[in-house]
C-alpha positions as CSV (number, residue, x, y, z in Angstrom):
1,X,41.5,0.3,48.4
2,X,44.5,2.0,49.9
3,X,44.4,5.5,51.3
4,X,45.2,8.2,48.7
5,X,47.6,9.8,51.3
6,X,50.0,6.9,50.8
7,X,52.9,7.5,48.4
8,X,52.8,4.0,47.0
9,X,49.7,2.0,46.1
10,X,49.7,-1.7,45.1
11,X,46.7,-3.3,43.7
12,X,46.5,-7.2,43.6
13,X,44.5,-7.8,40.5
14,X,42.9,-11.0,41.7
15,X,41.0,-8.9,44.3
16,X,40.8,-5.5,42.8
17,X,37.4,-3.8,42.3
18,X,37.6,-0.3,40.8
19,X,35.6,2.3,42.5
20,X,32.6,0.9,40.7
21,X,32.5,1.7,37.0
22,X,32.0,-0.7,34.3
23,X,32.5,-1.5,30.7
24,X,35.0,-2.3,28.1
25,X,37.1,-1.1,25.3
26,X,35.0,-0.1,22.3
27,X,34.2,-2.0,19.2
28,X,35.5,0.0,16.3
29,X,32.0,0.7,15.2
30,X,31.3,2.4,18.5
31,X,30.4,0.6,21.8
32,X,28.0,-2.0,20.7
33,X,26.6,0.2,18.0
34,X,27.7,-1.9,15.2
35,X,25.7,-4.7,16.6
36,X,22.8,-2.4,17.2
37,X,22.7,-1.8,13.5
38,X,23.8,-4.3,10.8
39,X,24.6,-7.8,12.0
40,X,25.4,-10.1,9.0
41,X,25.0,-13.4,7.4
42,X,26.2,-15.7,4.7
43,X,24.9,-16.6,1.3
44,X,24.8,-20.2,0.1
45,X,28.6,-20.4,-0.2
46,X,29.1,-19.7,3.5
47,X,26.3,-22.1,4.5
48,X,28.0,-24.8,2.5
49,X,31.3,-23.9,4.1
50,X,29.8,-24.0,7.5
51,X,28.3,-27.4,6.9
52,X,31.6,-28.7,5.6
53,X,33.2,-27.4,8.8
54,X,30.6,-29.1,10.9
55,X,31.5,-32.4,9.4
56,X,35.2,-31.7,10.0
57,X,35.0,-30.2,13.5
58,X,31.8,-31.7,14.9
59,X,30.8,-30.2,18.2
60,X,34.3,-29.1,19.0
61,X,34.3,-25.9,17.0
62,X,32.2,-23.0,18.2
63,X,30.4,-21.2,15.3
64,X,30.3,-17.4,15.8
65,X,28.5,-14.6,14.0
66,X,30.6,-11.5,14.8
67,X,32.1,-9.5,11.9
68,X,29.7,-8.8,9.0
69,X,31.5,-9.1,5.7
70,X,30.7,-10.7,2.4
71,X,34.2,-12.4,2.4
72,X,37.2,-12.6,4.7
73,X,40.6,-11.0,4.3
74,X,43.4,-12.8,6.2
75,X,44.7,-10.3,8.7
76,X,45.7,-11.2,12.2
77,X,47.6,-8.0,13.1
78,X,46.5,-7.1,16.7
79,X,48.1,-3.6,16.6
80,X,45.6,-2.4,13.9
81,X,42.5,-2.7,16.0
82,X,39.3,-4.7,15.5
83,X,38.0,-3.1,12.3
84,X,40.9,-4.2,10.2
85,X,41.6,-7.6,11.7
86,X,39.8,-10.9,12.1
87,X,38.0,-11.7,15.4
88,X,39.3,-12.5,18.0
89,X,42.8,-11.2,17.1
90,X,43.1,-8.5,19.8
91,X,41.7,-10.6,22.7
92,X,41.6,-14.3,21.9
93,X,44.6,-14.8,19.6
94,X,46.7,-12.1,21.3
95,X,46.1,-11.0,24.9
96,X,46.4,-7.9,27.2
97,X,48.0,-7.6,30.6
98,X,44.6,-7.1,32.3
99,X,41.0,-7.4,31.4
100,X,38.3,-5.1,32.8
101,X,35.2,-7.1,33.6
102,X,32.3,-4.8,32.9
103,X,29.7,-6.8,34.7
104,X,31.7,-7.2,37.9
105,X,33.3,-3.8,37.8
106,X,36.8,-5.1,38.4
107,X,40.1,-5.8,36.7
108,X,41.0,-9.4,36.1
109,X,44.7,-10.4,36.0
110,X,45.8,-11.7,32.6
111,X,49.3,-11.5,31.3
112,X,50.1,-9.4,34.4
113,X,49.4,-10.5,38.0
114,X,49.4,-7.0,39.5
115,X,50.1,-3.4,38.9
116,X,51.5,-0.7,41.1
117,X,51.2,3.1,41.1
118,X,54.1,5.2,42.6
119,X,55.8,8.6,42.3
120,X,52.6,10.5,42.9
121,X,50.8,8.3,40.3
122,X,53.3,9.2,37.6
123,X,54.8,5.7,37.5
124,X,53.0,2.5,36.7
125,X,54.7,-0.9,37.1
126,X,53.2,-4.2,35.9
127,X,54.4,-7.6,37.2
128,X,54.0,-10.1,34.4
129,X,53.5,-13.8,34.6
130,X,56.6,-16.1,34.4
131,X,54.7,-19.2,33.3
132,X,53.4,-17.9,29.9
133,X,54.8,-19.2,26.6
134,X,54.1,-18.0,23.1
135,X,52.3,-20.5,20.9
136,X,55.6,-21.5,19.3
137,X,57.0,-22.5,22.7
138,X,59.2,-19.4,23.3
139,X,58.9,-17.8,26.7
140,X,56.9,-14.6,27.2
141,X,58.4,-11.8,29.3
142,X,58.0,-8.2,30.3
143,X,60.5,-7.4,27.5
144,X,57.8,-8.3,25.0
145,X,55.6,-5.7,26.7
146,X,58.2,-3.0,26.4
147,X,58.9,-4.0,22.8
148,X,55.2,-3.8,21.9
149,X,54.9,-0.2,23.3
150,X,58.1,0.6,21.5
151,X,56.5,-0.3,18.2
152,X,53.6,2.1,19.1
153,X,56.1,4.9,19.5
154,X,58.0,4.1,16.4
155,X,54.9,3.7,14.3
156,X,52.3,6.3,15.7
157,X,49.6,4.9,13.4
158,X,49.5,1.9,15.7
159,X,49.1,4.0,18.9
160,X,45.3,3.7,18.7
161,X,44.6,5.0,22.2
162,X,47.3,7.7,22.2
163,X,49.4,6.1,24.9
164,X,52.5,8.0,23.9
165,X,50.8,11.3,24.4
166,X,50.5,10.2,28.1
167,X,53.9,8.5,28.8
168,X,57.5,9.5,28.5
169,X,59.0,6.0,28.6
170,X,58.5,2.3,29.0
171,X,61.2,-0.1,30.3
172,X,61.4,-3.7,31.2
173,X,63.2,-3.8,34.5
174,X,63.4,-7.6,34.5
175,X,61.8,-10.5,32.8
176,X,58.7,-10.0,35.0
177,X,58.6,-6.3,35.6
178,X,57.8,-3.4,33.1
179,X,57.6,0.2,34.1
180,X,55.7,3.1,32.5
181,X,56.6,6.7,33.3
182,X,53.9,9.3,32.6
183,X,54.4,12.9,31.5
184,X,51.9,13.8,34.3
185,X,49.6,11.8,36.5
186,X,46.8,10.2,34.4
187,X,45.3,7.2,36.3
188,X,42.7,6.4,33.6
189,X,45.6,5.6,31.3
190,X,45.8,2.2,33.2
191,X,43.0,0.9,30.9
192,X,44.8,2.0,27.6
193,X,48.1,0.4,28.7
194,X,46.6,-2.7,30.4
195,X,44.3,-3.5,27.5
196,X,47.0,-3.2,24.8
197,X,47.5,-6.6,22.9
198,X,51.1,-7.7,23.4
199,X,53.2,-9.1,20.5
200,X,56.3,-11.3,20.6
201,X,59.6,-9.5,20.1
202,X,61.3,-12.5,18.6
203,X,58.7,-12.6,15.8
204,X,58.0,-8.8,15.3
205,X,61.5,-7.3,15.6
206,X,62.2,-8.2,11.9
207,X,58.8,-6.9,10.6
208,X,59.7,-4.0,8.3
209,X,56.3,-2.2,8.5
210,X,54.0,-3.4,11.2
211,X,51.3,-1.0,10.0
212,X,50.8,-3.0,6.8
213,X,51.8,-6.4,8.1
214,X,48.9,-8.8,7.8
215,X,50.4,-11.5,10.2
216,X,48.8,-14.4,8.4
217,X,50.2,-17.0,10.8
218,X,50.1,-15.5,14.2
219,X,52.4,-16.5,17.1
220,X,50.6,-15.4,20.3
221,X,49.7,-16.2,23.9
222,X,45.9,-16.4,23.5
223,X,43.6,-19.5,23.7
224,X,43.1,-19.7,20.0
225,X,46.2,-19.2,17.8
226,X,46.2,-21.9,15.1
227,X,44.7,-21.0,11.7
228,X,43.2,-24.3,10.7
229,X,41.3,-23.0,7.6
230,X,41.1,-19.7,5.8
231,X,38.9,-19.3,2.8
232,X,37.0,-16.2,1.6
233,X,33.8,-17.6,3.0
234,X,35.0,-19.2,6.2
235,X,37.9,-19.4,8.6
236,X,38.7,-21.6,11.6
237,X,41.0,-21.2,14.5
238,X,42.4,-24.1,16.6
239,X,43.4,-23.8,20.2
240,X,46.9,-22.8,21.4
241,X,49.0,-25.9,22.1
242,X,51.0,-24.0,24.8
243,X,48.2,-22.0,26.4
244,X,49.2,-20.9,29.9
245,X,45.8,-21.4,31.6
246,X,45.8,-25.2,32.3
247,X,42.8,-27.1,30.9
248,X,41.7,-24.1,28.8
249,X,40.3,-23.5,26.3
250,X,37.9,-26.4,26.7
251,X,36.7,-26.2,23.1
252,X,38.9,-27.3,20.2
253,X,38.4,-24.2,18.1
254,X,36.3,-21.4,16.6
255,X,34.5,-21.2,13.2
256,X,33.5,-18.0,11.4
257,X,31.2,-18.2,8.3
258,X,31.0,-14.9,6.3
259,X,27.7,-13.1,6.8
260,X,27.3,-10.1,4.6
261,X,24.0,-8.8,5.9
262,X,21.6,-8.5,8.9
263,X,18.9,-10.7,7.5
264,X,21.3,-13.6,6.6
265,X,23.0,-13.4,10.0
266,X,19.8,-13.6,11.9
267,X,18.5,-16.4,9.7
268,X,21.6,-18.5,10.4
269,X,21.2,-17.8,14.1
270,X,17.5,-18.7,14.1
271,X,18.2,-21.9,12.1
272,X,20.6,-23.2,14.7
273,X,23.7,-22.7,12.6
274,X,25.3,-20.3,15.0
275,X,26.4,-21.0,18.6
276,X,27.2,-17.4,19.6
277,X,26.3,-14.0,18.2
278,X,26.0,-10.3,19.0
279,X,23.1,-9.3,16.7
280,X,20.1,-7.0,17.0
281,X,17.3,-9.5,16.5
282,X,13.7,-8.1,16.3
283,X,11.1,-9.8,18.5
284,X,13.7,-12.3,19.7
285,X,11.5,-14.3,22.0
286,X,9.3,-15.3,19.0
287,X,11.9,-15.5,16.3
288,X,14.7,-17.1,18.1
289,X,13.9,-18.5,21.6
290,X,10.6,-20.0,20.5
291,X,12.4,-22.1,17.9
292,X,14.2,-24.0,20.6
293,X,13.3,-22.8,24.1
294,X,15.6,-25.4,25.7
295,X,18.7,-24.2,24.0
296,X,18.2,-20.7,22.5
297,X,18.9,-17.9,24.8
298,X,19.9,-14.2,24.9
299,X,21.0,-11.6,27.3
300,X,20.9,-7.8,26.6
301,X,22.2,-6.0,29.7
302,X,22.1,-2.2,29.3
303,X,25.8,-1.7,29.4
304,X,26.6,-0.8,25.8
305,X,26.9,2.9,26.2
306,X,24.2,5.5,25.5
307,X,22.7,6.1,22.0
308,X,22.8,9.8,21.7
309,X,21.8,12.7,19.5
310,X,24.7,15.1,18.9
311,X,23.6,18.7,18.2
312,X,26.4,20.6,16.4
313,X,27.4,23.4,18.7
314,X,29.2,25.3,15.9
315,X,25.8,25.8,14.1
316,X,23.0,28.0,15.1
317,X,20.5,27.4,16.7
318,X,22.2,24.4,18.4
319,X,24.3,26.8,20.5
320,X,21.1,27.7,22.3
321,X,20.7,25.6,25.5
322,X,16.9,26.4,25.6
323,X,16.5,24.9,22.2
324,X,18.6,21.8,23.1
325,X,16.4,21.3,26.2
326,X,13.2,21.8,24.2
327,X,14.3,19.2,21.6
328,X,15.0,16.8,24.4
329,X,11.7,17.3,26.2
330,X,9.8,16.8,22.9
331,X,11.2,13.3,22.4
332,X,9.2,10.4,23.6
333,X,12.0,8.1,24.8
334,X,9.5,5.4,26.1
335,X,8.1,5.1,22.5
336,X,11.6,4.9,21.1
337,X,12.5,2.1,23.5
338,X,9.3,0.2,22.8
339,X,9.0,0.6,19.0
340,X,12.5,1.3,17.7
341,X,14.4,-1.1,20.1
342,X,11.7,-3.7,20.5
343,X,11.4,-3.0,24.2
344,X,14.9,-4.2,24.9
345,X,15.9,-0.9,26.6
346,X,14.8,2.2,28.5
347,X,15.2,5.9,27.9
348,X,18.3,7.7,29.2
349,X,18.1,10.1,32.1
350,X,19.8,13.5,32.7
351,X,23.1,12.0,33.5
352,X,23.4,10.1,30.2
353,X,24.9,7.1,32.0
354,X,24.1,3.5,31.1
355,X,23.7,0.7,33.7
356,X,27.5,-0.1,33.7
357,X,27.9,3.2,35.5
358,X,24.9,2.6,37.8
359,X,26.9,3.1,41.1
360,X,28.4,6.3,39.8
361,X,25.0,7.9,39.1
362,X,24.1,11.1,41.0
363,X,20.5,11.5,42.0
364,X,21.0,15.2,42.2
365,X,22.3,15.4,38.6
366,X,19.5,13.1,37.4
367,X,17.0,15.5,39.0
368,X,18.7,18.5,37.4
369,X,18.4,16.8,34.0
370,X,14.6,17.0,34.0
371,X,14.9,17.9,30.3
372,X,15.0,14.2,29.5
373,X,11.3,13.9,30.7
374,X,8.8,13.8,27.8
375,X,6.8,17.0,28.2
376,X,5.4,18.6,25.0
377,X,3.8,21.5,26.9
378,X,7.1,22.4,28.6
379,X,9.0,22.1,25.3
380,X,6.6,24.5,23.6
381,X,6.8,26.9,26.5
382,X,10.6,26.9,26.4
383,X,10.6,27.5,22.7
384,X,8.2,30.4,23.1
385,X,10.4,31.8,25.8
386,X,13.5,31.5,23.6
387,X,11.8,33.5,20.9
388,X,11.1,30.8,18.3
389,X,7.6,31.8,17.0
390,X,5.4,29.5,15.0
391,X,4.7,30.5,11.4
392,X,1.7,30.0,9.3
393,X,3.1,26.6,8.2
394,X,3.4,25.5,11.9
395,X,7.2,25.7,11.8
396,X,8.9,27.8,14.3
397,X,11.5,30.5,13.3
398,X,13.7,33.1,14.9
399,X,15.3,36.1,13.1
400,X,13.7,34.8,9.9
401,X,15.4,31.4,10.1
402,X,13.0,28.5,10.4
403,X,13.9,25.5,12.7
404,X,14.7,23.1,10.0
405,X,17.6,20.7,10.1
406,X,18.8,17.2,9.2
407,X,19.4,14.2,11.6
408,X,22.1,11.9,10.3
409,X,22.0,8.1,10.8
410,X,23.6,5.0,9.2
411,X,21.7,3.3,6.4
412,X,20.6,-0.2,7.6
413,X,20.9,0.4,11.3
414,X,17.2,-0.3,11.6
415,X,16.7,0.5,15.3
416,X,18.5,3.8,15.0
417,X,16.6,4.7,11.8
418,X,13.3,4.1,13.6
419,X,14.5,6.1,16.6
420,X,15.1,9.1,14.3
421,X,11.8,8.7,12.6
422,X,10.0,8.8,15.9
423,X,12.1,11.8,17.0
424,X,11.3,13.7,13.8
425,X,7.6,13.1,14.3
426,X,7.8,14.2,17.9
427,X,9.6,17.4,16.9
428,X,6.9,18.3,14.4
429,X,4.5,18.5,17.3
430,X,6.5,21.4,18.7
431,X,7.0,23.2,15.4
432,X,10.5,21.8,14.5
433,X,11.1,20.4,11.0
434,X,13.7,17.6,11.3
435,X,14.5,15.4,8.3
436,X,16.0,11.9,8.5
437,X,19.2,11.6,6.4
438,X,20.7,8.2,5.9
439,X,24.3,7.5,4.9
440,X,26.5,4.5,4.5
441,X,28.7,4.1,7.6
442,X,31.9,5.6,6.1
443,X,30.2,8.8,5.0
444,X,28.2,9.0,8.3
445,X,31.3,8.6,10.4
446,X,33.3,11.1,8.3
447,X,30.6,13.7,8.8
448,X,30.5,12.9,12.6
449,X,34.2,13.2,13.0
450,X,34.6,16.4,10.9
451,X,31.6,18.1,12.5
452,X,29.9,18.6,9.1
453,X,26.3,17.8,10.3
454,X,23.3,19.5,11.8
455,X,22.4,16.8,14.3
456,X,23.6,13.2,14.2
457,X,22.9,9.9,16.0
458,X,26.0,8.5,17.7
459,X,27.3,6.3,20.5
460,X,29.2,7.1,23.7
461,X,32.5,5.9,25.2
462,X,32.4,2.9,27.5
463,X,35.2,2.4,30.0
464,X,35.7,1.5,33.7
465,X,34.7,4.9,34.9
466,X,32.5,7.8,33.6
467,X,35.6,10.0,33.4
468,X,36.0,9.7,29.6
469,X,32.3,9.7,29.0
470,X,32.1,13.3,30.2
471,X,35.6,14.2,29.0
472,X,34.6,13.2,25.4
473,X,31.5,15.3,25.6
474,X,32.6,18.4,27.4
475,X,36.4,18.8,27.5
476,X,37.7,22.0,25.8
477,X,40.9,20.2,24.9
478,X,39.0,18.0,22.4
479,X,37.2,20.8,20.6
480,X,38.5,21.1,17.1
481,X,37.6,23.3,14.1
482,X,34.9,22.0,11.7
483,X,36.5,19.8,8.9
484,X,39.3,18.7,11.2
485,X,38.9,15.2,12.4
486,X,37.9,14.8,16.0
487,X,37.9,11.3,17.5
488,X,35.9,12.4,20.6
489,X,34.1,15.7,20.8
490,X,32.2,15.3,17.6
491,X,29.7,18.1,18.4
492,X,32.4,20.7,19.3
493,X,31.1,21.6,22.8
494,X,33.2,22.9,25.6
495,X,32.4,23.3,29.3
496,X,35.3,25.3,30.7
497,X,34.2,24.7,34.3
498,X,34.7,21.0,33.8
499,X,38.4,21.3,32.8
500,X,39.8,21.5,36.4
501,X,37.7,18.5,37.4
502,X,39.1,16.4,34.5
503,X,42.6,17.3,35.7
504,X,41.8,16.4,39.3
505,X,40.3,13.1,38.3
506,X,43.3,12.2,36.2
507,X,45.5,12.1,39.3
508,X,43.0,10.4,41.7
509,X,43.0,6.8,42.9
510,X,40.8,7.1,46.0
511,X,37.3,5.9,45.2
512,X,35.5,8.5,47.4
513,X,37.5,11.3,45.7
514,X,36.7,9.9,42.2
515,X,33.0,9.6,43.0
516,X,32.9,13.2,44.3
517,X,34.5,14.5,41.1
518,X,32.2,12.5,38.8
519,X,29.2,13.8,40.8
520,X,30.3,17.4,39.9
521,X,30.8,16.4,36.3
522,X,27.4,14.9,36.1
523,X,25.8,18.1,37.4
524,X,27.6,20.2,34.8
525,X,26.4,17.8,32.1
526,X,22.8,18.0,33.4
527,X,22.9,21.8,33.6
528,X,24.5,22.4,30.2
529,X,23.0,19.7,28.0
530,X,26.0,19.2,25.7
531,X,24.2,16.3,23.9
532,X,20.8,14.7,24.0
533,X,20.9,11.1,25.4
534,X,18.1,8.9,24.0
535,X,18.4,5.4,25.4
536,X,20.8,3.0,27.0
537,X,22.3,0.7,24.4
538,X,21.9,-3.0,25.0
539,X,24.9,-5.2,25.0
540,X,23.7,-7.6,22.3
541,X,24.3,-11.3,22.9
542,X,22.7,-14.6,21.8
543,X,23.9,-18.2,22.5
544,X,22.8,-21.8,22.0
545,X,23.4,-24.5,24.6
546,X,22.8,-27.2,22.0
547,X,26.5,-27.9,21.6
548,X,28.2,-25.7,24.1
549,X,27.6,-24.4,27.7
550,X,29.2,-22.1,30.2
551,X,27.9,-18.8,28.6
552,X,27.3,-15.7,30.7
553,X,23.7,-15.0,31.4
554,X,21.4,-12.9,33.6
555,X,21.5,-15.9,36.0
556,X,25.3,-16.2,35.8
557,X,26.6,-12.7,34.9
558,X,30.3,-13.6,35.2
559,X,31.1,-11.4,32.1
560,X,29.4,-9.6,29.2
561,X,27.8,-12.1,26.9
562,X,28.3,-9.9,23.8
563,X,31.2,-10.8,21.5
564,X,31.2,-7.2,20.3
565,X,33.6,-5.7,22.8
566,X,37.2,-6.5,23.5
567,X,38.7,-7.6,25.8
568,X,35.5,-8.7,27.6
569,X,34.9,-11.5,25.2
570,X,38.2,-13.1,26.2
571,X,36.6,-14.0,29.5
572,X,33.9,-15.9,27.6
573,X,36.3,-17.7,25.2
574,X,38.2,-19.2,28.1
575,X,35.0,-20.4,30.0
576,X,32.7,-22.1,27.4
577,X,32.9,-25.8,27.0
578,X,31.3,-28.6,25.0
579,X,28.0,-29.8,26.3
């Protein structure tokens, strides 16, 4: 990595390793959290459709269990994000300029071959590939990149990562060069820009309203662009006839049966009807692997963010740091990992970081976060010290207000529900009456975003560095009033001393400087307990080698196995091949 004293820094993407971080853009349900809850499956109609597809496609079409819906809606608009569009629209039909490889901690060149920071890190220039064609044979160029970002500016609803809050302008300097000028230095913005799916100007310039456009017949640069079949119970995608990576993809296409629920999805997987999935499967060695040990495999690296309890800082008594620490110390994370998550994970430490951020972790901060260690005696002592006295009913109270509150969780997210049940039992042992409250996802997420909860389960951000992990949880700029939607700081907590560190990191490209700043942020987090991290979220992934090979695995960790995060799964779609 170049010295930060240089005025101009060029990073060749084929060799770049970011100063360690790891992870990918989030699934719309939260990083991996959708998979950690409901998976999905098909009823008889979908099974029949899948069998019909088998006869048609044979071993050439990969069957994937990814989105869980009772029936499909034909929408391939990559500017809407994954929740509204069919997989793999944003990274498989369309493509970004770069792909951050979570497992290797590096950026991979995709539609761009390199990027360059200049002008004190206020200018970012990408060099795009000259050999790429759209699936209709028209040439791709940097002008398509500038056009795409122009759409995000004209239609703010499409600017899902807030790029235009960061940049002043974007301009194609030539057919292979596109320049972004920032309002002020913000190096983490590289990911938001680099991961943006790019659309073709010649097809989208005449689209009247790209926000409502369903793009039923996509023209794109990705490996799978041809809609072969689309029915309400199944759809199939064929490979791009003009794909720029020679010899790829090696498979003819992808098949997606509709799976409306977790039980059906897992049944289809166990019965050998699915080649690739990102499901939470209880007791997977017995239920899945044992059915076909030669072909059935899984890999759950702990890089899916951190499953976290969010205490609402706007409500008493959650503004009391001693209470937050006591709640954390009363929770048996080892039991949660074993019972709620089938032993697939481990408890979080006082930094809150998952394994994707392993090289960033500060031992000093982890030690300062001793409040993640299960210790009922210390929890009781801390509550006594804070003035919460036990009543005749065994429930603690202060100023006449008993320690009674609800913990929100999503209905059907079985591992999370069990985690809350264990937590509630643990808290009773220290005189706290916590009640499990389940909601369907939309109601749960609305309460989370608006801050209308006592305490809530939730996920955390996953990106190349821990910068946004801590920014989301502690930045004063993200604290909004209750009932106003917040996309990040759901618990309304501000650590003012962290603010200058966030600004400093935003302009930093030197790995040593980045690491020093993150060390300081970890210490603030460990000292102030903004949230209560429970366990590292597994990145769920299952695959069968009966018909296809080349999958990522613990033995060959070339990328995340999970299909739940874009654009990581693009690395997998271009590597798998028929057996």
